[in-house]
PAKE-789636 format. One record per residue (C-alpha): residue in three letters; x, y, z; residue number from 1. Coordinates in Angstrom, 3 decimals. Layout:
% PAKE-789636
  resn         u         v         w  resi
   Ala         X         Y         Z   NUM
...
//
This chain:
% PAKE-789636
  resn         u         v         w  resi
   Met     7.627    -2.010   -20.877     1
   Thr     9.594    -4.928   -22.479     2
   Cys    11.587    -7.069   -19.920     3
   Lys    13.692   -10.359   -20.982     4
   His    11.791   -11.927   -18.134     5
   Phe     7.932   -11.554   -18.683     6
   Gly     5.972   -14.868   -18.468     7
   Ser     8.868   -16.711   -16.826     8
   Cys     9.283   -14.868   -13.145     9
   Gly     6.223   -15.134   -12.255    10
   Ser     5.713   -10.995   -11.273    11
   Cys     4.525    -9.672   -14.549    12
   Gly     2.574   -12.005   -16.236    13
   Leu     0.033   -10.279   -19.319    14
   Tyr     2.956    -9.775   -21.079    15
   Ala     1.701   -10.691   -24.550    16
   Leu    -0.573    -7.135   -24.593    17
   Ser     0.095    -4.024   -24.989    18
   Tyr    -0.628    -1.894   -21.634    19
   Glu    -3.229    -0.473   -23.612    20
   Glu    -4.554    -3.529   -24.174    21
   Gln    -4.150    -4.301   -20.718    22
   Leu    -6.118    -1.718   -19.150    23
   Lys    -8.822    -2.044   -21.663    24
   Gln    -9.166    -5.963   -20.781    25
   Lys    -9.136    -4.535   -17.013    26
   Glu   -11.527    -1.939   -17.372    27
   Thr   -14.231    -4.560   -19.502    28
   Arg   -14.264    -6.595   -16.176    29
   Val   -14.138    -4.178   -13.816    30
   Ser   -17.137    -2.721   -15.292    31
   Gly   -18.876    -6.063   -16.410    32
   Leu   -18.718    -6.928   -11.980    33
   Leu   -20.480    -3.544   -11.597    34
   Ala   -22.640    -3.549   -14.171    35
   Pro   -25.527    -4.420   -11.504    36
   Phe   -25.073    -1.426    -9.619    37
   Phe   -24.011     1.219   -11.829    38
   Ser   -24.817     1.896   -15.387    39
   Glu   -22.512     5.049   -16.555    40
   Asn   -18.737     4.934   -17.440    41
   Leu   -16.143     3.872   -15.220    42
   Glu   -13.351     6.414   -14.432    43
   Val    -9.869     5.029   -15.614    44
   Phe    -7.233     5.787   -13.944    45
   Asp    -3.699     4.558   -15.842    46
   Ser    -0.256     3.874   -14.315    47
   Pro     3.042     4.631   -15.325    48
   Asp     3.912     1.847   -18.338    49
   Ser     7.270     1.123   -16.312    50
   His     9.040     1.943   -13.466    51
   Tyr     5.904     2.183   -10.866    52
   Arg     6.476    -0.011    -8.165    53
   Ala     8.033     2.256    -4.693    54
   Arg     8.173    -1.304    -2.730    55
   Ser     9.927    -4.822    -4.014    56
   Glu    11.415    -8.157    -2.677    57
   Phe    14.196   -10.583    -4.567    58
   Arg    14.951   -13.588    -3.344    59
   Ile    18.999   -14.537    -3.404    60
   Trp    20.008   -17.209    -5.228    61
   His    23.776   -18.633    -4.831    62
   Glu    25.528   -20.505    -7.190    63
   Gly    28.944   -21.375    -6.428    64
   Asp    30.609   -18.025    -4.600    65
   Arg    27.849   -15.832    -6.603    66
   Cys    24.514   -14.439    -5.458    67
   Asp    21.636   -12.954    -8.109    68
   Tyr    17.950   -12.030    -7.701    69
   Ala    15.617   -14.208    -8.152    70
   Met    12.006   -14.358    -8.494    71
   Gly     8.841   -16.369    -8.445    72
   Asn     8.337   -19.207   -10.351    73
   Ala    11.244   -21.486    -8.926    74
   Thr    12.285   -24.299   -11.112    75
   Lys    13.804   -27.704   -10.158    76
   Asp    17.088   -26.740   -10.559    77
   Gly    16.546   -23.564    -8.114    78
   Ala    15.006   -20.483    -9.366    79
   Ile    14.613   -17.542   -12.250    80
   Asn    17.403   -15.534   -11.981    81
   Ile    16.908   -11.472   -12.332    82
   Glu    18.729    -9.698   -14.457    83
   Glu    16.519    -6.795   -14.996    84
   Cys    13.518    -5.257   -13.181    85
   Pro    11.854    -2.402   -15.282    86
   Lys     8.764    -2.353   -13.170    87
   Val    10.297    -0.656   -10.450    88
   Ile    11.431     2.599    -9.740    89
   Glu    14.256     4.567   -10.672    90
   Ser    15.318     5.373    -7.054    91
   Ile    15.526     1.173    -6.596    92
   Glu    16.725     0.515   -10.030    93
   Lys    20.117     2.220    -9.631    94
   Arg    21.400     0.689    -6.380    95
   Met    19.875    -2.763    -6.854    96
   Trp    22.327    -3.977    -9.063    97
   Ala    25.117    -1.559    -7.197    98
   Leu    24.122    -3.589    -4.401    99
   Leu    24.559    -6.936    -6.187   100
   Glu    27.824    -6.009    -7.171   101
   Lys    28.824    -5.179    -3.634   102
   Ile    27.614    -8.053    -2.325   103
   Asn    29.056   -10.286    -4.726   104
   Ala    32.624    -8.542    -4.264   105
   Ser    32.600    -9.036    -0.866   106
   Gln    33.974   -12.397     1.256   107
   Glu    31.445   -13.722     3.158   108
   Val    30.742   -11.297     5.464   109
   Leu    27.457    -9.560     2.940   110
   Lys    26.661   -12.850     1.017   111
   Lys    26.353   -15.457     3.939   112
   Lys    22.972   -17.222     4.519   113
   Leu    21.972   -14.019     2.035   114
   Phe    18.350   -15.546     1.341   115
   Ala    16.177   -12.249     0.195   116
   Val    16.623    -8.180    -0.229   117
   Glu    14.016    -6.121     0.025   118
   Phe    13.134    -2.362    -1.456   119
   Leu    11.465     0.387    -0.019   120
   Ala    11.848     3.902    -1.744   121
   Thr    10.551     6.739    -2.960   122
   Thr     9.734     9.363    -5.389   123
   Thr    12.083    11.980    -3.624   124
   Asp    14.820     9.478    -4.418   125
   Glu    14.771     7.843    -0.685   126
   Cys    15.792     4.101    -0.747   127
   Leu    15.787     1.412     2.068   128
   Ile    17.314    -2.079     1.747   129
   Thr    16.395    -4.796     4.127   130
   Met    18.518    -7.782     3.981   131
   Leu    17.323   -10.947     5.337   132
   Tyr    19.674   -13.600     6.862   133
   His    19.344   -17.442     7.793   134
   Arg    22.392   -16.308    10.547   135
   Lys    23.026   -14.481    13.239   136
   Leu    24.213   -10.755    12.471   137
   Asp    27.025    -9.185    14.180   138
   Asp    29.269    -6.097    14.372   139
   Thr    31.361    -7.000    11.175   140
   Trp    28.272    -7.672     9.323   141
   Ser    27.181    -3.884    10.738   142
   Arg    30.530    -2.237     9.385   143
   Glu    30.391    -3.746     6.021   144
   Ala    26.507    -2.807     6.068   145
   Lys    27.455     1.001     7.001   146
   Leu    29.547     0.992     4.081   147
   Leu    26.883     0.215     1.594   148
   Glu    24.993     2.989     3.336   149
   Gly    26.923     5.601     1.794   150
   Glu    28.538     4.317    -1.344   151
   Leu    24.762     3.751    -2.354   152
   Asn    23.734     6.592    -0.907   153
   Cys    20.659     4.315     0.950   154
   Lys    19.228     3.670     4.399   155
   Val    20.372    -0.504     5.054   156
   Met    18.787    -2.512     7.683   157
   Gly    19.608    -6.636     8.420   158
   Arg    16.855    -9.213     9.657   159
   Ser    17.726   -12.521    10.791   160
   Arg    15.431   -14.804    13.353   161
   Lys    14.871   -12.406    16.242   162
   Gln    16.916    -9.996    15.276   163
   Lys    16.690    -6.730    13.833   164
   Val    19.692    -4.436    12.704   165
   Ile    19.063    -0.798    12.087   166
   Leu    21.775     1.237    11.224   167
   Ser    20.741     4.563    10.353   168
   Asp    16.503     4.930    10.205   169
   Glu    14.161     2.219     9.344   170
   Phe    11.917     4.535     7.421   171
   Val    11.578     6.502     4.270   172
   Thr    10.360     9.964     4.154   173
   Glu     7.859    10.137     1.039   174
   Lys     6.258    13.699    -0.104   175
   Leu     3.291    13.913    -2.312   176
   Asp     1.492    16.685    -4.212   177
   Ile    -2.171    16.457    -4.076   178
   Asp    -4.893    18.364    -4.613   179
   Gly    -2.493    21.164    -4.522   180
   Lys    -1.397    20.447    -1.450   181
   Thr     2.736    18.536    -0.394   182
   Phe     1.629    15.941     1.980   183
   Thr     4.717    13.945     3.954   184
   Tyr     4.684    10.560     4.766   185
   Val     7.175     8.435     6.854   186
   Gln     6.950     4.787     5.973   187
   Tyr     8.488     2.077     8.127   188
   Glu     9.697    -0.911     6.378   189
   Ser     7.675    -3.680     8.029   190
   Gly     4.828    -1.416     7.828   191
   Phe     1.828    -1.431     4.461   192
   Thr     2.067     1.125     1.654   193
   Gln     0.741     1.626    -1.412   194
   Pro     3.170     0.085    -4.018   195
   Asn     2.580     2.549    -7.125   196
   Pro     2.821     6.464    -5.855   197
   Val     1.523     7.763    -9.270   198
   Val    -1.506     5.862    -9.136   199
   Asn    -1.662     6.313    -5.526   200
   Val    -2.399    10.100    -5.989   201
   Lys    -4.707     9.328    -8.306   202
   Met    -6.719     7.454    -5.813   203
   Ile    -6.741     9.685    -3.161   204
   Glu    -7.675    12.766    -5.458   205
   Trp   -10.528    10.609    -6.449   206
   Ala   -11.490    10.203    -2.971   207
   Ile   -11.181    13.885    -2.303   208
   Thr   -13.403    14.678    -5.497   209
   Gln   -16.094    12.976    -3.368   210
   Ala   -15.407    14.097    -0.086   211
   Lys   -15.609    17.750    -2.114   212
   Lys   -19.741    16.371    -2.275   213
   Val   -20.330    16.337     1.045   214
   Gly   -18.908    19.139     2.468   215
   Tyr   -19.828    18.396     5.732   216
   Gly   -19.719    16.766     9.390   217
   Asp   -16.897    14.439    10.802   218
   Phe   -15.698    11.023     8.693   219
   Leu   -14.881     7.671     9.981   220
   Glu   -12.000     5.629     8.228   221
   Ser   -11.661     2.282     8.887   222
   Tyr    -8.446     0.242     7.647   223
   Cys    -6.691     3.305     7.726   224
   Gly    -3.112     2.223     7.853   225
   Leu    -0.369     5.106     7.809   226
   Gly    -2.941     7.748     6.998   227
   Asn    -2.418     7.353     3.544   228
   Phe    -6.212     8.871     2.513   229
   Thr    -6.775    10.272     5.831   230
   Leu    -4.089    13.066     5.850   231
   Pro    -5.951    14.497     2.934   232
   Leu    -9.323    14.058     3.252   233
   Ser    -8.988    15.237     6.930   234
   His    -9.256    18.547     5.372   235
   Tyr   -12.606    18.574     4.404   236
   Phe   -14.481    17.310     7.628   237
   Asp   -14.788    18.673    10.776   238
   Lys   -13.652    15.481    13.344   239
   Val   -11.934    12.168    11.653   240
   Leu   -11.730     9.129    13.694   241
   Ala    -9.591     6.677    11.964   242
   Thr    -9.345     2.841    12.896   243
   Glu    -5.835     0.280    12.566   244
   Ile    -5.231    -2.766    13.787   245
   Ser    -1.543    -2.438    13.630   246
   Lys     0.526    -0.396    16.010   247
   Arg     3.225     0.135    13.682   248
   Ser     1.028     1.727    11.016   249
   Ile    -0.990     4.134    13.932   250
   His     2.696     5.274    15.051   251
   Ala     3.232     6.389    12.021   252
   Ala     0.082     7.490    11.594   253
   Leu     0.506     9.948    14.575   254
   Glu     4.034    10.705    13.396   255
   Asn     2.928    11.826    10.181   256
   Cys    -0.060    13.606    11.742   257
   Ser     2.440    15.757    13.380   258
   Leu     4.365    16.073    10.303   259
   Asn     1.530    17.851     8.185   260
   Asp     0.127    19.537    10.877   261
   Ile    -2.956    18.415    11.393   262
   His    -4.971    18.249    14.214   263
   Asn    -9.024    17.035    14.222   264
   Ile    -7.884    13.239    13.482   265
   Thr    -7.708    11.000    16.420   266
   Phe    -6.262     7.205    15.628   267
   Ala    -7.629     4.239    17.460   268
   Arg    -6.045     0.756    17.379   269
   Leu    -9.260    -1.502    16.357   270
   Ala   -10.070    -4.065    14.079   271
   Ser   -13.035    -4.028    12.100   272
   Glu   -15.230    -5.828    14.009   273
   Glu   -13.727    -4.166    17.393   274
   Met   -14.952    -0.384    15.439   275
   Thr   -18.362    -2.049    14.917   276
   Glu   -18.707    -3.500    18.180   277
   Ala   -17.599     0.207    20.158   278
   Leu   -19.527     2.316    17.414   279
   Ser   -22.742     0.099    18.088   280
   Gly   -22.096     0.457    22.023   281
   Val   -21.837    -3.486    22.051   282
   Arg   -18.697    -3.813    24.038   283
   Ala   -16.439    -0.781    25.614   284
   Phe   -13.046    -0.861    24.716   285
   Glu   -10.402     0.438    27.198   286
   Arg    -8.274     1.516    23.761   287
   Leu   -11.431     3.753    24.058   288
   Lys   -11.253     5.315    27.145   289
   Asp   -10.239     8.699    26.291   290
   Ile   -12.329     8.846    22.864   291
   Asp   -16.093    10.486    23.030   292
   Leu   -17.514     7.860    20.361   293
   Asn   -20.444    10.164    20.616   294
   Ala   -19.493    13.276    19.883   295
   Tyr   -19.315    12.466    16.331   296
   Asp   -21.597    12.958    13.799   297
   Phe   -20.053    11.096    10.847   298
   Ser   -21.652    12.164     7.541   299
   Thr   -18.741     9.920     5.039   300
   Val   -16.948     7.282     5.736   301
   Leu   -14.156     5.458     3.888   302
   Val   -13.432     1.563     3.471   303
   Asp   -10.682     0.149     2.266   304
   Pro   -10.662    -3.546     3.479   305
   Pro    -8.179    -6.526     2.166   306
   Arg    -8.929    -8.433    -0.673   307
   Ala   -11.825   -10.507     1.837   308
   Gly   -13.401    -7.477     1.629   309
   Leu   -15.983    -6.216     4.407   310
   Asp   -17.352    -8.484     7.007   311
   Glu   -21.177    -8.419     7.845   312
   Gly   -20.760    -5.953    10.807   313
   Thr   -19.300    -3.594     9.367   314
   Ile   -21.736    -3.547     6.253   315
   Glu   -24.684    -3.031     8.581   316
   Leu   -22.591    -0.383    10.533   317
   Ile   -21.964     1.568     7.319   318
   Ser   -25.230     1.343     5.951   319
   Asn   -26.330     4.016     8.599   320
   Ile   -23.864     6.529     7.141   321
   Glu   -24.693     9.019     4.605   322
   Asn   -22.192     8.871     2.279   323
   Ile   -19.839     5.879     1.399   324
   Ile   -16.452     5.878    -0.382   325
   Tyr   -15.441     2.153    -0.910   326
   Ile   -11.474     1.428    -1.776   327
   Ser   -11.079    -1.832    -2.954   328
   Cys    -8.216    -4.231    -4.295   329
   Asn   -10.387    -6.585    -5.139   330
   Pro   -13.625    -6.397    -7.320   331
   Lys   -15.174    -9.421    -6.752   332
   Thr   -15.709    -8.770    -3.297   333
   Leu   -16.360    -5.173    -4.108   334
   Ala   -19.525    -6.814    -6.267   335
   Arg   -20.674    -8.942    -3.728   336
   Asp   -20.340    -6.331    -0.878   337
   Leu   -22.632    -3.546    -3.237   338
   Glu   -25.333    -6.580    -3.048   339
   Thr   -26.212    -5.533    -0.070   340
   Leu   -24.967    -2.116     0.383   341
   Thr   -27.256    -0.995    -2.426   342
   Gln   -30.268    -1.880    -0.768   343
   Thr   -29.771     1.204     1.540   344
   His   -27.304     3.289    -1.190   345
   Glu   -26.765     4.439    -4.977   346
   Val   -23.641     4.112    -6.712   347
   Arg   -22.851     7.320    -7.823   348
   Glu   -19.519     7.355    -9.522   349
   Ala   -17.144     4.476    -9.424   350
   Ala   -13.677     4.168   -10.345   351
   Met   -10.761     1.715   -11.628   352
   Tyr    -7.114     2.054   -10.419   353
   Asp    -4.154     0.203   -12.484   354
   Gln    -1.880    -0.181    -9.239   355
   Phe    -0.518    -3.329   -10.531   356
   Pro     0.336    -2.932   -14.493   357
   His     1.128    -6.026   -16.811   358
   Thr    -0.851    -8.843   -14.158   359
   Glu    -4.287    -9.336   -13.346   360
   His    -4.591    -7.005   -10.077   361
   Val    -6.706    -4.119   -10.366   362
   Glu    -8.117    -1.833    -7.657   363
   Ser   -11.460    -0.027    -7.910   364
   Gly   -13.776     2.305    -5.895   365
   Val   -17.047     3.232    -5.346   366
   Phe   -18.900     6.099    -3.755   367
   Leu   -22.182     5.604    -3.013   368
   Val   -25.135     7.941    -0.963   369
   Lys   -27.925     6.977     0.956   370
   Arg   -31.176     6.414    -0.815   371
//
């Protein structure tokens, strides 16, 4: 990928290396962190070099009557204006510049106190544009924004302090082909979604490969989000219990279960620590009154924690489960957690997924089996 803003906008930083060199550098780093626990070769999943990111946010910089996209390292004079962004997928790229033209062509309705624009898109060419303002939005704005929906063939939302204006929908619908099946995911504007759909499919299929090695029992998942891993993996287990703290994500997960005609998953709104307390019998939750936790015989657990990694209680809980699939967005905390987990389990497989090309960030995964 070539971009005139490499190294200046703060979004993509590894501009001095070819993509192949970047990938090798990440592989070396992750392999080194996992070396005390895994001596085999790391499985590496690459990304498209450009047009890989399905969600993105741009600041809006005002200069006189003109608006421009801006990102990253703000200078004392303002911001780094963006004239191109080859990392976003085509369904964003073909709309973002047309949107900017429409904003600049409007009198004041679309541009007044506009401070950011967020894009959420799919591989099936759906796109939701959220325009963020430092002012209350009125009917005049809604009429102008509704015209944008037709002109750009997209969905448009407006947000300001304590205000959300939905003109049609607040979600996009993604369809991903995973392990020979097509899965439908409703992705909401304010919910978490995996940013790189191509690598996301590779991550899910890697997890499926591990699940197929088990082939029995029930499945537990923590940090399940909208069901990204849950739905495909549910086909390889009897019953599934998936937990997530976000109400919006649980709502989306239930909707996605219905869309995919999946009936063996139960979702519970619990934080990771609460899940540990519930399954350990330390604490009863009203939210679980209709769920018989004793009915589950978990053979496998999948965890996909935030960058901070797993808390001690969750590590203790999953240490009692035969098989662990650990997806990590921070290989340093993964290595830290493996110091404890490998006291009871051994790492059988390890992988690296390049969700964020041209940056230092990298995702990794391990499959552990009880000793």
